[in-house]
VMD Tcl script that draws the C-alpha trace (Angstrom):
set ca {
  {24.85 -9.87 16.77}
  {26.24 -11.76 19.80}
  {24.36 -9.40 22.19}
  {21.04 -10.47 19.98}
  {21.82 -14.16 20.70}
  {22.61 -13.76 24.63}
  {19.21 -11.94 24.80}
  {17.31 -14.43 23.03}
  {18.75 -17.09 25.22}
  {17.93 -15.24 28.34}
  {14.69 -14.83 27.09}
  {13.88 -18.34 26.62}
  {11.28 -19.88 28.83}
  {10.39 -16.61 30.01}
  {7.46 -14.59 29.34}
  {8.93 -11.17 29.83}
  {7.70 -8.86 26.68}
  {4.55 -10.91 26.13}
  {1.26 -10.44 27.45}
  {0.26 -12.71 30.47}
  {-1.74 -15.82 29.74}
  {-5.32 -14.96 30.36}
  {-7.96 -17.59 32.07}
  {-9.86 -20.03 29.89}
  {-12.66 -17.79 30.77}
  {-11.25 -14.59 29.28}
  {-10.28 -16.69 26.05}
  {-13.92 -18.04 25.61}
  {-15.37 -14.58 26.15}
  {-12.90 -13.05 23.69}
  {-13.67 -15.93 20.96}
  {-17.66 -15.29 21.72}
  {-17.26 -11.76 20.90}
  {-14.84 -11.88 17.89}
  {-17.26 -14.62 16.42}
  {-20.77 -12.45 17.18}
  {-18.85 -9.03 16.21}
  {-17.33 -10.51 12.99}
  {-20.63 -12.23 11.95}
  {-23.01 -9.53 12.90}
  {-20.67 -7.29 10.23}
  {-21.27 -10.20 7.76}
  {-24.89 -10.68 8.17}
  {-25.75 -7.13 8.03}
  {-23.74 -7.00 4.93}
  {-25.35 -9.91 3.48}
  {-28.90 -8.53 4.28}
  {-28.65 -4.87 3.35}
  {-25.95 -4.74 0.83}
  {-25.90 -8.23 -1.40}
  {-26.88 -7.01 -5.11}
  {-25.10 -3.52 -4.35}
  {-21.77 -1.82 -5.01}
  {-21.25 -1.62 -1.40}
  {-19.34 -3.71 0.99}
  {-19.40 -3.84 4.76}
  {-16.53 -6.13 5.69}
  {-13.09 -4.92 5.53}
  {-9.81 -6.54 6.87}
  {-9.08 -3.93 9.54}
  {-12.30 -5.12 11.57}
  {-10.46 -8.06 12.05}
  {-7.73 -6.27 14.08}
  {-10.45 -4.09 15.67}
  {-12.36 -7.36 16.81}
  {-9.05 -8.48 18.57}
  {-9.05 -5.25 20.43}
  {-12.56 -4.85 21.47}
  {-13.06 -8.26 22.49}
  {-9.63 -9.64 23.38}
  {-8.22 -6.30 25.04}
  {-11.30 -4.98 26.64}
  {-9.62 -2.25 28.90}
  {-7.13 -1.20 26.28}
  {-7.46 2.74 25.82}
  {-7.44 1.71 21.98}
  {-10.49 -0.33 22.07}
  {-12.84 2.03 23.68}
  {-15.88 3.71 21.56}
  {-14.17 7.13 20.91}
  {-11.17 5.18 19.41}
  {-12.74 2.43 17.80}
  {-15.46 4.61 15.89}
  {-13.22 7.80 15.19}
  {-10.16 6.07 14.63}
  {-11.74 4.04 11.44}
  {-14.19 7.34 10.36}
  {-10.96 9.86 10.57}
  {-8.82 7.32 8.70}
  {-11.23 6.46 5.99}
  {-11.68 10.14 5.36}
  {-7.93 10.55 4.96}
  {-7.64 7.28 2.95}
  {-10.25 8.54 0.30}
  {-8.61 12.06 0.10}
  {-5.22 10.26 -0.34}
  {-6.62 8.22 -3.16}
  {-8.51 11.03 -4.95}
  {-5.46 13.66 -4.49}
  {-2.60 11.22 -4.98}
  {-3.79 8.08 -6.68}
  {-2.00 8.50 -9.52}
  {1.27 7.97 -7.16}
  {0.07 4.68 -5.41}
  {3.48 4.74 -3.32}
  {2.66 8.61 -2.02}
  {-1.01 7.95 -1.99}
  {-0.21 5.09 0.69}
  {2.15 6.58 2.59}
  {0.22 9.95 2.87}
  {-3.09 7.71 3.93}
  {-1.49 5.82 6.74}
  {1.25 8.70 8.16}
  {-1.66 11.32 8.03}
  {-4.04 8.71 9.49}
  {-1.77 7.90 12.59}
  {-1.45 12.02 13.06}
  {-4.69 12.79 12.68}
  {-5.98 10.09 15.20}
  {-3.04 11.12 17.68}
  {-4.22 14.80 17.14}
  {-8.14 13.81 18.38}
  {-7.38 11.14 20.89}
  {-8.80 8.37 18.64}
  {-5.90 6.18 17.95}
  {-6.93 2.84 16.93}
  {-4.06 0.94 15.04}
  {-6.83 -0.95 12.38}
  {-7.41 2.77 11.34}
  {-4.05 2.76 9.53}
  {-5.40 -0.25 7.50}
  {-8.98 1.33 6.91}
  {-6.89 4.07 5.49}
  {-4.61 1.98 3.65}
  {-7.47 -0.02 2.11}
  {-9.16 2.96 0.71}
  {-6.05 3.37 -1.32}
  {-4.78 -0.03 -2.29}
  {-8.63 -1.59 -2.15}
  {-10.35 -2.64 -5.30}
  {-11.94 -0.61 -8.06}
  {-15.54 -1.21 -6.04}
  {-13.74 0.55 -3.27}
  {-12.53 3.18 -4.93}
  {-15.71 4.09 -6.92}
  {-17.36 4.36 -3.20}
  {-15.47 7.74 -2.79}
  {-16.36 9.08 0.35}
  {-19.34 6.87 0.72}
  {-16.73 4.50 1.98}
  {-16.46 6.47 5.27}
  {-20.11 5.65 5.95}
  {-20.07 2.29 4.73}
  {-17.86 0.29 5.90}
  {-15.97 2.68 7.87}
  {-18.81 3.95 10.11}
  {-21.43 1.21 10.23}
  {-18.81 -1.70 10.59}
  {-17.28 -0.15 13.90}
  {-20.56 0.61 15.23}
  {-21.91 -3.25 14.90}
  {-18.88 -4.18 16.56}
  {-19.40 -1.85 19.40}
  {-22.87 -2.73 20.09}
  {-21.57 -6.42 19.89}
  {-18.89 -5.52 22.39}
  {-21.49 -3.57 24.71}
  {-23.65 -6.81 24.87}
  {-20.91 -9.50 25.25}
  {-18.02 -7.68 26.88}
  {-20.62 -6.80 29.88}
  {-22.17 -10.33 30.49}
  {-19.12 -11.82 32.04}
  {-18.69 -10.33 35.56}
  {-14.83 -9.81 35.03}
  {-15.32 -7.60 32.34}
  {-16.69 -4.25 31.61}
  {-16.83 -2.35 28.49}
  {-16.50 0.52 27.70}
  {-13.88 1.70 30.35}
  {-14.38 5.39 28.80}
  {-16.95 6.55 26.25}
  {-14.95 9.64 25.33}
}
mol new
graphics top color blue
foreach p $ca { graphics top sphere $p radius 0.5 }
foreach p [lrange $ca 0 end-1] q [lrange $ca 1 end] { graphics top cylinder $p $q radius 0.2 }
display resetview
């Protein structure tokens, strides 16, 4: 315990271990992208899915927005990872629910761990994908009733909306370029 205290004492007042502060311009562009990306998903959801059993907004999209608009150059934010990570993870999550939903703890653990492994194997690692897989298992009855439609709406359409907004917003500022790589 004293080694931990010593480490924490040395770390006070330093930025070692945390990301560097970005410029005010970068903060503003990240905010604009995050706002427009989430607003676009909410707007599309409202326009096309109100009154249906479909939902377009899931919590993992908030984390995707952080990557796509706040960590533009991160390999985890690139289109292949953004879309592929959500789609593959949704497939895994729905399958885990269908096969092991009677044992929720098992379905939850299998959904996330298998999604991680599959994203690694396909070079589509996108951390919010783990949440997308988990949401398929722990989600509401409305999510469960979607079955594999969950893979299309919201898990494919939502990231595509974030991607379109990312392409627009992240390329307006001269200091940003998105994507770094497509595939």
